[in-house]
C-alpha positions in Angstrom: 110.9 106.9 82.6 113.6 104.0 82.9 114.2 103.3 86.6 117.1 100.6 88.7 114.7 99.7 91.1 117.2 99.0 94.0 120.1 99.7 94.2 122.6 100.4 97.2 125.6 103.2 98.1 129.0 102.3 99.8 131.8 104.5 100.6 133.8 103.3 97.5 130.6 103.1 95.4 129.4 107.2 95.3 126.3 108.8 93.8 128.1 110.5 91.7 129.4 107.0 90.1 126.0 105.5 89.8 125.0 108.5 87.7 127.5 108.2 85.0 126.6 104.3 84.5 122.6 105.2 84.2 123.2 108.3 82.0 125.5 106.3 79.4 122.6 103.5 79.9 120.1 105.9 79.1 118.2 105.7 82.6 116.6 108.4 84.1 117.0 107.7 87.7 117.4 104.8 90.4 115.4 104.2 93.6 118.0 104.0 96.5 117.5 101.7 99.4 118.8 101.6 102.9 120.9 99.1 104.6 120.9 100.7 107.9 118.3 103.0 110.1 121.1 105.1 110.5 121.6 105.2 106.8 117.8 106.8 106.0 118.9 110.8 106.3 122.0 110.6 104.9 120.3 108.9 101.6 117.3 110.8 101.7 119.6 114.0 101.7 121.4 112.9 99.0 118.2 112.6 97.1 117.8 116.1 97.4 121.3 116.9 95.4 120.6 114.4 92.8 118.3 114.8 90.6 118.7 111.2 89.5 117.4 109.7 92.7 113.9 109.8 92.3 113.0 107.7 96.0 114.0 106.6 98.7 113.5 103.1 100.4 114.2 103.4 104.4 115.1 100.8 106.6 112.9 100.6 109.4 112.4 98.2 112.6 109.1 96.9 112.5 109.0 96.0 116.1 109.7 99.9 117.4 107.1 101.8 119.2 109.0 104.6 117.7 107.8 103.6 114.6 104.5 105.8 114.0 106.5 108.8 114.8 109.4 107.8 112.4 106.8 107.0 109.9 105.1 110.6 109.9 109.0 112.2 109.6 109.7 110.3 106.4 106.3 110.9 104.9 107.5 114.6 105.0 109.9 114.2 102.8 108.9 113.8 99.2 111.9 111.3 98.5 110.6 108.8 100.7 108.7 106.2 98.9 108.7 102.8 101.1 110.1 100.5 103.6 112.6 97.9 104.2 112.2 95.5 107.3 115.0 95.2 109.5 113.6 92.9 111.8 110.8 91.0 109.4 111.1 87.3 109.3 108.9 84.6 108.0 106.7 84.0 110.7 106.1 87.5 112.0 103.2 88.5 110.7 101.8 90.0 113.8 104.4 92.5 113.6 103.1 96.1 114.6 104.5 97.4 112.3 103.6 96.0 109.6 99.3 97.2 110.6 101.1 100.3 110.7 102.1 100.5 107.1 98.8 98.9 105.7 97.1 101.7 107.5 99.4 104.5 106.0 99.2 102.8 102.5 103.3 102.6 102.7 104.8 99.9 100.5 106.9 97.3 101.9 110.4 95.5 100.5 110.2 92.0 101.5 112.9 89.2 100.8 111.9 85.8 101.3 111.2 83.0 99.6 107.9 83.1 97.5 106.0 80.2 99.6 106.3 83.1 102.6 104.2 86.1 101.2 101.0 84.5 101.1 101.2 83.8 105.2 101.9 88.1 105.0 98.9 88.7 102.7 96.8 86.6 104.1 97.6 88.6 107.5 97.9 92.1 106.1 95.4 92.3 102.8 95.9 95.9 102.3 99.6 96.0 102.4 101.6 96.7 99.5 104.6 94.5 99.0 107.3 94.2 96.3 108.6 90.5 96.5 112.5 91.2 96.4 115.0 89.1 94.3 111.8 87.4 92.4 111.1 85.6 96.2 114.8 83.8 96.2 114.0 81.3 93.4 114.7 77.7 94.2 113.1 75.5 91.5 111.1 74.1 93.8 107.0 73.9 93.6 106.8 75.7 96.6 108.2 78.9 95.1 105.8 78.8 91.7 102.9 78.2 93.9 103.8 81.1 96.3 104.5 83.4 93.6 101.0 82.2 91.8 99.0 82.8 95.3 101.0 86.0 95.7 99.9 87.6 92.3 96.3 87.2 93.3 96.7 90.3 94.9 96.9 93.7 92.8 99.0 95.1 95.8 101.7 92.8 95.0 104.6 93.3 92.9 108.0 91.8 92.0 111.6 93.2 91.6 114.0 91.2 89.6 117.2 92.0 91.9 119.5 89.9 92.7 119.3 88.1 89.7 123.4 87.7 88.8 124.3 86.7 92.6 121.2 85.4 94.1 121.5 82.9 96.7 125.0 83.3 97.3 125.7 81.5 93.7 126.4 82.9 90.0 123.5 82.7 87.7 123.2 83.1 83.9 120.1 84.4 82.0 119.6 80.9 81.0 119.3 79.3 84.8 116.7 82.3 85.8 114.9 82.8 82.8 112.4 80.3 83.8 111.6 82.6 86.8 111.5 85.2 84.9 109.1 84.1 82.6 107.0 82.0 85.8 106.8 85.8 87.6 105.8 87.7 84.1 103.1 85.0 83.4 101.6 85.1 86.5 102.2 88.8 87.5 102.0 90.3 84.0 104.9 93.0 82.8 102.8 96.1 85.1 104.1 94.5 88.0 107.4 92.8 87.2 110.8 95.7 87.8 114.3 95.7 87.0 116.1 96.5 90.0 120.4 95.8 89.7 121.0 95.9 93.1 124.5 97.7 92.5 127.1 97.4 93.8 126.4 94.1 95.6 127.2 92.6 91.8 131.2 93.3 92.0 133.4 93.0 91.6 132.2 89.8 89.7 129.7 91.7 87.1 129.4 95.6 86.6 126.0 97.5 86.6 125.4 97.0 82.5 125.9 92.8 83.3 122.7 93.4 85.4 120.8 94.8 82.6 121.7 92.5 80.7 121.1 89.6 82.1 117.6 90.4 83.0 117.0 91.7 79.3 118.1 88.1 77.9 116.2 86.5 80.3 112.8 88.2 79.3 113.4 87.6 75.5 111.5 89.4 72.5 109.2 91.7 74.1 107.2 94.8 72.7 108.8 98.2 73.2 105.5 99.0 75.1 106.4 95.7 77.6 109.9 96.6 77.7 109.4 100.2 79.1 106.8 98.9 82.0 109.7 96.1 83.4 112.8 98.9 82.9 110.9 101.6 85.2 107.4 102.3 84.5 106.2 99.3 86.7 108.7 100.6 89.9 107.4 104.2 88.8 103.8 103.1 89.4 104.3 101.1 92.8 106.0 103.4 94.5 104.4 106.5 93.4 107.1 108.5 91.5 105.6 111.5 89.7 
C-alpha cells in the first residue's frame, strides 16, 4: 500500500482534489492531519465518505481534563489513527495527556527539533512517536545526535514531510539528502515514511514535486525499500489494515 502520511485540507483544496492527484501518482491513499480541534469531527466524517482516506490524526489539547473522554470517543471511530498535540512544546514532557496517550497506545505526531525528542522519550518510554518534518533538520550536531538517540526506541518513526518548504525556506533534493540519508541510516526504511504536507507546498510546488524531492533524496533503493518508505512504514506505524 502506498500512502501519503501527512496532508491537510482547506476550503480550496478538497478531498476530491487530492484523490485525483493520488490516483495519477498510483498512491492508494493518505492520512489526513487536523489543524484544529474543531476540524477533527469533519475529517473523521470525510474518511467515512472517501475510501482513499485511510486515517485521521486528530488535534488534541494534551492539558485538557476532558482528553480521556475525547479519546474514548475518537477510539470508537475506525479511522482515528493518532494525535497531534495542539499545545505540546519542548519542555512540557510532564503534560498529563502524554501519559494518557502512552497508556492507551495512541501514536503522537510531534513537530519538534530532533534534539528535543530524547527528553520526551526519557519521560515516556512507551509512547509511540512520529517525528514530523524529519525533526526540523538544521545541520547541527544536536540534530544528528538527537536522531540517533531517538532511533534507539523501536516505537519512534520519522515522517519525511515538509521537505520542500521546511524551516521557512525552499529546499532542493541535494540540500535535504544528508538529512534523509541520516534518518535512513539510524532508523532504517521500516521506520521512515513519506508525507507530502499538501497543500502547504502550494503555490510554489505541486504534490508530485514533494514526491520527486523525496525519491531523489533517497537515491537508488531496492523496490522493497521504496515500498516501505512510500507507504508500508506508515501503515505499520498507524495500524492501517
